[in-house]
N, C-alpha and C positions, 0 to 999 in steps of 0.2 A: 504494500500500500504506500502511495506517495505521501511523504511528510513535507509539509510546507512551513518554513520558518521565516519570519518577517523581521526586518530591521530598517535601517535608514540607508537608502541608496545614495552613497556619497561619491561614487565615481561610476559614471555610466559605462554600459557595455554588457555583453553577454559572454558566458563562458561555460564550458563543460570540462570536468576533470575529476581526478581522484583526490579525496581528502587527505591532507597532510596536517597533523595536529601538533602544534608547538605548545608545550606546557611550561611556560615561563612565568608563572604567577609570582607575586611578591614573596620573598623568603620570610620565614618566621623569625622575628627578631626578639631576643630575650635580653633583659638587662642583667649585667654582671657587675659586681663591685671589684674595682681594680685596686690592689694595695698601693699606697702612696709610693713605695719604693719602685713600683713597676709602671708608674704613669708614663715616664719617658719612653719606656719600651712600647707601651700601647700607642703612644703618639707616633712612634716610628713605624709601627705596624700599619697605622692609618695612612701615613705618608707613602709607604711602600705600595699599598693597595691603590692609592690615588695615582701613583706613577704607572702601575700595571694597567689601570683603566685607560690612561692616556695612550699608552703604547698599543692597547687593543683597538682604540678608535683610529689611531694613526695607521695601523695595519689595514683596517677596513678601508680607510680613505685611499690608501695607496693602490687598492685593487678595484676601485671604482672606474668603469670604462671612461675613456677620455671624451666620448661624445655625450656624457651625461650633462643635462642642463645645469647651468650655473646656480640656479636657485636651490637645486637638490644638493649640490656640493656645499652650499651655504649652510644647510641644516647640519651637516657633519661638522663644519667649522664652528657652528654655534655650540655644539656639545663639547667640543674641545675647549672653547672659551669658558664654558661653564665650569670645567674642571680647574680653571685658573682663577675663577671668581672667588673673592674672599669669603662669600657666604657659604661656599662648599669646601674650599681648600684650607680656610683658617678657622671659621666659626666652630666646626666640630672639635678642633683641637682645644679651643677654649672650654667647650662643654666637658671634654674628657678631663681636663685639669681641674675644673671647678667642681664637678659632680663626682669625679673619681669613677666614672663608668666606662664600659667597653666601647670601642670605636663604632660598632654596629648600632648600639643604642644612641650614641651621640648623633650619628647620622639620621636616625629616625626622628629624634627630637628636632633637629635642624630642619628636616623635611616638613615636619608639622608646622613650624614657624613660617617657612616659605609658602606652604600651601595656603595658610591663613591669609597671607598677603595677596596671593594670586586669586583666591576666592572672592576678594573684595574688589577685584577689577571688573569694571562694567563691560569693557570691550571684549566681545566673545573670542576674537582671534588671540588677543594677548592673554586672556584668562586661561586658554587651553595650553599655554606655554608651560604650565605646571606639569604637563605630561612629560616634557623634556627633562625637567628637574627630576621627576620620578625615575625616568630611564637612567639618567646619569647616576643618581644616588643608589638605585637598585643594583646597578652593575658593580659599584664599589662594594656594596654590602655582600654581593655574591662572591666577590674576590676574597673579602675578609673571611667569609664562611667556607671558602674553598669548594663552592658548589659548581657543578658542571652546568654550562649554559648551552641550551639548544640554539642553533642559529640556522639561517638560510643555507649556509654552507653544507649542512647535513642532508640537504635535499638533492636528489638526483637531477642535474640540470637537463637531462633528456626527457624527464617525465612531464606530463601535463597535470600540474598540481593545483588544487584549490587549497590555499593556506588558511587554516583556522587557528586563531590565537586569541589571547586576552587582549593584547594590543601589540603593536609592532614598533620596534625602535627604528629611528631613521637609518641607523647603521645597517639593519637587515633590509629595510624598505628599499634602499638604493640598489641592493643587489638582486631584487626580485626578478627583473627582466631577464637576467642572465642565468637564472636557476629554474626555468621552466614554470614559473608561477603564472597561472592564467587568471587568477582572481584572489582576493583576500577577504576573509570574513573575520571581523573582530567582535568580541563580546562587549567591548566598551568602545570609547572613542566617539568622534563626531565629525562633522564636516570640516572642522578647522584643525584637526590633529595632523601632525606632520606626516604620519604614515599615509593618511588619506590624500593630503596635498601631493605627496610624491607619487602615489598611485595614479592620480589624475594626470600628472605631468607625463607619466610613462604610458598612459592609455590603458591601465589595468583596471578592470571592474572591481568595485569594492562595496561591501555592505558593512556598516558599523552598527553596534548596539544589538547584535543577535545574542541575547542572553542564553546562557547554558548551552551554547553551540558545541562546546568541547565534550559535554556530557551526552548530548543527544546524537552526535555524529560519530561514526566509527572510522578508524583509520582505513584508508584506501577505498572508502565507500564512494560510489559514483555520485557526483553532485552536479546540479544545474544552477547557475547563478545569473540572476537578472538584476544588474546594477541600476537599471533604469527605474524599476519598481521597488527595489530593496527586498527581493524575494529569493530565498534559497530553497531548492527542491532536493530532497534525498529520496532514494529508492524510487526514482521517477519511472513511469511506464514508458515503454518503447515509443509510443505515439508522441509523448511529450518531448522525449529526447530528439526524435526526428524533426518535430516542429521547431525546436530550438536550433538545431543544426541548420535548418533552412533560414531561420532568422539571422543567425551568425553570418551565413554566406551572403545574404542580401545586405546586411549591414556593412560588411567589408566592401561590397561593390559600391554601396552608396558613399562610403567614406573615401574611396579612391576617386570618386567623381567630384568631391568637394574641392580638391586642388584645382580643378578646372575653373572654379568660379572666384578664385582669389582676386583676380584683376577685374572681375565683372562688377559693375555698380550694383548697389543694393536697392533695386527698384521693384515695386509690387506689380502685379499683372495690370492693375488699373493706373499705373504710372505715378505712384507716390514714391518719392525718393526718401530713403531711410538712412540716417547717419548711424554708423556702427563704430564706436570708439572702444578703447580698452581701459581696464583698471590696472594700475601698477602699484607696487609697494617699494621696489628698489630700482635704481637707474638701469641696471642690466635687463630689467623686464621689457624695456623698449624694443629690444631685439625681437622678442616673440611677437610683440604688437605689429612691428613692421613686416614680419614674416607672413602674417595673415592679412596684410594690407589694411590695417585699422585706419580709420579716418582721423586719428589723433588719440590723445589720452583724455578720457572723460573723468578720471579720478586718479590723482596721485596722492596717496596717503603719506604724509610727511612725518608722522610720529615715530617712525622707525629710526629717524635721525637722533632721537632723544633717548633711545632705550639701550640697555646693556653698556653703559659707559659711566665714568666717574665724574665727568664735567658736562655742562650743557654745550651744545654746538654754538660757536660764535657766528657772527654775521658772515664772515668770509668763508667759513666751512660750508655754511648753508648755501651761500651764493654759488660757490664752485659746484656743489651738487646739483642745484637747480639749473645752472648754466649748462652743465654737461648733458642733462636730459633735454633741455630746450634745443640745444644745437644738434643733438643726435636725431631729433624729429625733422630737421631740415624744412621748417616752415609749416608743419602740421600743428594744430592747436593742442594745448595742454591745459587742463584744469587742475590747479594745485590747491588741495584742501589744507587749510591751516591746521595746526596741531590739535589732535583730539586726545589730549592727556589731561590729568587733573588729580584731585585729591585721592581718587580711587586707583590711580596709577602714577604715583610720584616717581619722578626720575631722579637719579643721583645728581647731586649738585643743585637741586632745587629745594629750597626750604619749604616745608609744609606750610600752606596758607591757612588751613583750618584743621580742626581736630577730626579724627576718624569719625565717620558717621555710620548709623545703623544700615543705611541703604545708599552706598556710594553711587549707584546708578542714577540716583536723583540728586546728586550733590554737585560740588564745584568742579566742573570739568569742561573741556572743549572751549567754546567761546566765553563761557562764564568765567573760567580761569583766566583767559586772555584779557578780558576786560578788567580783571582785578589786578593782574600782574602786567602792567604796561611795558616794562622793560623786556620781559619774555616775549610779549606779542610784537612789539615794534622791531625787535631784532629780526624776527622771522619776516615781518612785512617788508623791511628794507631789503632783505635778501631776495624775496620774491619779486618786488618791484624792479630791482636792478636786473634780474633775469628777464623781465618782461621787455627790456630793450632789445633782446636778442631774438625774439620770435613771439608769435601769438600766445599769450598767457592769460588765462582766466583765474580769478581768485574766488575760492569757495569757502564759505563760513559754515562750520558744522554745529549742529544742535541748537539752532535758533529757536527761540520760544516766543519772543515778542518783538514788536517794532522798535522798542527802545534800544535793544541790542544792536539792531541794524543801524540806527542813528549814531550810537556811540562808536560802532565800528567804522562807519564812514568818517566821522570826525577824526579818529585816530589815523586812518589812512591818509587824510588830507594833511595832518601834521607830519607824517612820515614823508609825504611828497615834498613838503616845504623843506624838510631836512636835506633831502637828496638834491633839491634845486640849489640850496645854499652851498652844497659841496660840489655842485656842477656835475652830478652823476646822472647818467641817462636812465630813463625808464619810460614806460608807456603811460602818458598822463590819463588816457581813457581806458585803462585796464578794466575789463568787465568784472563786476562784483555779483556773485551769486550766493544763494542760500540753500543749505541742505535741509530738506524737509523730511525730518525723521521723528518729530514729536507730533502726536495727534493734534495738539493745540495749534501748531504751525500749519498743518494740513487743513484744518477747519477754517483758519483765517488766511488761507493762501492768497486770496484776492488782495488783501492788504500788503502782504509781502511782495507780491508781483508788481505793485505800483512803485515800489522803492528799490527794486533790484533789477539787474540786467538779465538774469536767468535763474531758474530753479532746478534743483537736482533732488530727485526722490530717493532717499536712502531706505529701501524697503526692509533691510535686516532689522534695524531698530524700530522702524515704524510698526512693523508687524508685532514684535514682541512687546512694545509699549502699549499698543492697542489691545492686545489679547491678554496682557498681564502674565506673560510666561517667559521663562528663560530658555532660549532655544538650544543651549548646550547642557541643560539639566536633563539627565536621562529620565527622570520621573515625570516630567511635564512636556518634553519636547514633542510628544505626539499631538499636542494642542497647537503646535506651530502650523498655521494654515493660511497660506497666501490668498486662498480663494474665499476666505471668510467675507461675508457681505460688507461688514464694517470696514475691512481693509480695502476692498475694491471701491467702496464709496469715497474713502479718503484719497485714494490715488486719483480717482476721477475728478475730485474737487481740485487737486493740484494741477492736473492737465488742463482743466477748464479755465483755471485762473491764468495760466500761461497764454492760452488762446485769447482770452479777453484782454489781457494787457499787451498782447503781441510780443511776447518774449519766449525764448526757447525753454523747453522743459525736457530734462533727461531723466533716466533712471539708472542708478549705479549699483543697486543692491543685487543680491543673489537672484531675485525674481527676474531680472533682465536677462540672466544667463541661462535660465531654464527654458528649454524649447517648448515645454508644455504651455508656457505663458505667452509665447510670441504673438500668436494670432489674437488672443484676447487683448493684449496691450496695444496692438495695431488698431483693433476695432475701437478701443477706448480713446485713440487719438495720439498715442505716444509715437514720436518720430525720431527720437534720439535715444539709442541704447548704449550704455557703457558697461562692458561685460568682460568676463574672463576670455582671454585669447583662445583658450581651448574650445569655447562654445561659439566663437564668432562666425565661423563658416557654416555651422549647422543652422544658426539663426538666419544667416543670409539666405541659405537654401530655402528655408520656410518662407521668407519674405518674397523670394522669386516666384513661389507658387501660390501666393495669396492675392485674392481680389478683395480689397477692403470693403468695397461697396456691397459685396455679397455676404460678408460675414457680419456686418454691422447690425442687421436685424437680430441675430442670435446674441450678439454682445449686449444690445439694449435689453433684451429679455433677461439676460444674466443679471444685469444691474438692477432691473426692476423686481426680480423674483424675491431675493432676500432669503431663500432657503438653500442651505449649503448642499444638501443632497441633490437637489435639482440643478444647482450650479455645476456640480461635478459632472453630471450627465450631459449638460449643455456644453461644457468645456470639451468633453470627449467628442461630441458631435461637431463642435467647431474645428477641432484638429483633424477631423476626417474630411473636411471640405476640400 
């Protein structure tokens, strides 16, 4: 009998293969009291394990194929840097000396402290970086315990394997492609975990959050994986396997044809031109955007300049970074979002502005922090404005809630412009200023924002979770994360309509823009600018080419009127079959 297990489809694709189970759960850590005369010896034991962990990562990195994308290599480098960070390399030593405990227990206590810090971070991407800390610390603990670690290297590279594990370290994830891994199934993890990001980059289907998969699936059992729907089939009937093989064959044929439309304009059947831009986080991401012929960068997240460092980036460092990105685009536009950091994600070198709050997601962050710390804000604004002299740059303000924030921001920008003029520094005096609409209050009052801004950008990731009061990376409630909820669609339509009324551009830069299930719905709602993952851009373009907006609008209007989620999902399926 066929067994169906459901999770979260985090990397699209279909695969058939035999189960390979990696049991690398967290080791059991017990506290031991270390006699004072042996404390130095325990510290040395910790330092030796730290060194072995570093050598292990360096060995893995040296075996990574040279054609591996740069962002994947960066994950390995991040883990190596974590081993050098004082919070991991020095803090446990202090705990050993203070408490007189064993190194394994000191690491556990320090991990708890770091987890508490990351749990208070609102940004879902940054919050899931605690997984990296967990991987790094767990590896050190296993070395201390002299436990054998199962790795990807234990898998026959000639096999067609479906990997099942609790979670996957970046070190193993980067080697998946060369070890016969057709798909990965994790019991934990989410759309933002490194193993998932790497799987997407490598084009490997992945499903996260399949609880108890290692108990329910047997080694070598034939599995069918649907990364699109987040479904795993075990003991599938021959008919189902044959159907999936046909789907895999058709999918490969379709993907091979996507390359043919790279240089083709994104125009619908009824001649609407759609702008497809890319989201980036690092300067090197521009290469992938240009590879798929993106029409520019619709969202450049700048907060990564501020993370994992001892001091804040000064104006010159920021300017050099922005300049390199602008120049590499060779005239294509870029939208630079000002920093989305705050009390919930303090950066080293920044004095805390307020005390810790019970709910940092609703606290002092993003534009709220910038308007409170003018030095921090004006330093970034000067760097962005100077870069605007080198190419078309748009300035995007995150987490706007009221018009007063817009007016204050505009006043500060004018002050910065005067400073640059006084120093005879070049900049674009007419740089477009936009607002990120990700708070329901901003979406509801979008008409007012549209009258005072040059463009709007819908950030669906936060808009959805704020609207539905759920945390999308919380395994207990992420099933409630529903982009098609009538309230969410209503707010999105409000923002699009506000842009049309004010005659300003409206883009969407959240995950919803990258999901091809949403493409026709968004087109029918009037969205004409998508900013999305480069991996999704050509698929979205292909759907655009086959869409006649005039024919789908009646269905879209019915979806917006109905207000019943079950009916909405049925109509969305009908829409995507047009």
